[in-house]
C-alpha positions as CSV (number, residue, x, y, z in Angstrom):
1,X,79.9,-1.2,29.8
2,X,81.4,-3.5,33.0
3,X,82.9,-5.7,30.3
4,X,84.9,-2.8,28.8
5,X,85.8,-1.5,31.9
6,X,87.4,-5.2,33.0
7,X,89.2,-5.1,29.7
8,X,91.1,-2.0,31.3
9,X,91.8,-3.4,34.7
10,X,89.2,-1.9,36.5
11,X,87.7,-4.1,39.7
12,X,83.7,-3.5,40.4
13,X,81.4,-5.4,42.5
14,X,77.6,-5.1,41.0
15,X,75.0,-5.7,43.3
16,X,71.9,-7.1,41.1
17,X,69.2,-5.4,43.3
18,X,66.1,-6.3,40.8
19,X,67.4,-9.9,40.3
20,X,67.8,-9.6,36.6
21,X,70.9,-12.1,36.8
22,X,69.0,-14.3,38.8
23,X,69.0,-18.0,36.9
24,X,65.7,-18.6,35.2
25,X,65.2,-22.2,34.3
26,X,62.8,-21.3,31.7
27,X,64.8,-18.8,30.3
28,X,67.7,-20.3,28.1
29,X,68.4,-16.9,26.6
30,X,69.0,-15.1,30.2
31,X,71.2,-18.2,31.0
32,X,73.2,-17.6,28.2
33,X,73.4,-13.8,28.7
34,X,74.7,-14.5,32.3
35,X,77.1,-16.9,31.2
36,X,78.4,-14.2,28.5
37,X,78.7,-11.8,31.3
38,X,80.3,-13.7,33.7
39,X,82.8,-14.8,30.9
40,X,83.9,-11.3,29.6
41,X,83.8,-9.5,33.0
42,X,85.8,-12.6,34.9
43,X,83.4,-12.4,37.8
44,X,81.0,-14.9,39.3
45,X,77.8,-14.6,40.5
46,X,77.5,-15.0,44.4
47,X,73.8,-15.4,45.8
48,X,74.5,-14.1,49.2
49,X,71.4,-15.3,50.7
50,X,72.6,-18.9,50.1
51,X,76.5,-18.3,50.4
52,X,78.9,-16.0,52.2
53,X,80.7,-12.9,50.5
54,X,84.0,-14.4,49.1
55,X,85.9,-11.4,50.3
56,X,86.7,-10.4,53.9
57,X,87.1,-6.5,53.9
58,X,88.1,-6.8,57.4
59,X,91.3,-8.6,57.1
60,X,94.3,-6.8,57.9
61,X,97.6,-7.2,55.6
62,X,100.9,-6.7,57.0
63,X,101.5,-4.4,53.9
64,X,99.9,-0.9,54.7
65,X,99.7,0.1,51.0
66,X,97.5,-2.8,50.6
67,X,95.5,-2.1,53.7
68,X,95.2,1.6,52.6
69,X,93.7,0.3,48.9
70,X,91.0,-2.0,50.6
71,X,89.9,0.9,52.7
72,X,89.7,3.2,49.8
73,X,87.8,0.6,47.9
74,X,85.2,0.1,50.9
75,X,84.7,3.6,51.7
76,X,84.3,4.1,47.7
77,X,81.6,1.2,48.1
78,X,79.7,2.8,50.7
79,X,79.7,6.1,49.2
80,X,78.3,5.1,46.2
81,X,75.5,2.5,47.3
82,X,74.6,4.2,50.9
83,X,72.1,6.7,49.6
84,X,70.5,3.9,47.5
85,X,70.1,1.3,50.2
86,X,67.5,3.7,52.6
87,X,67.1,3.5,56.3
88,X,67.2,-0.2,56.5
């Protein structure tokens, strides 16, 4: 579904809370599936434990329209995931 949405210009952030996309060297099928997913969606896998988030949502652009769009996207992410994150 994410690959189809990407084809229509929808941008997304996918949080792999269960580690389903974690690279397993003993499972070549999993590696193929991950490669296909990344290729189809034009995304990249970021392991936040080992590297920084590649975007900074706090950067302020000179264009107010871009700032509004970024603020909207961040607020939407928080609305979507906050209930699932729990107290911690």
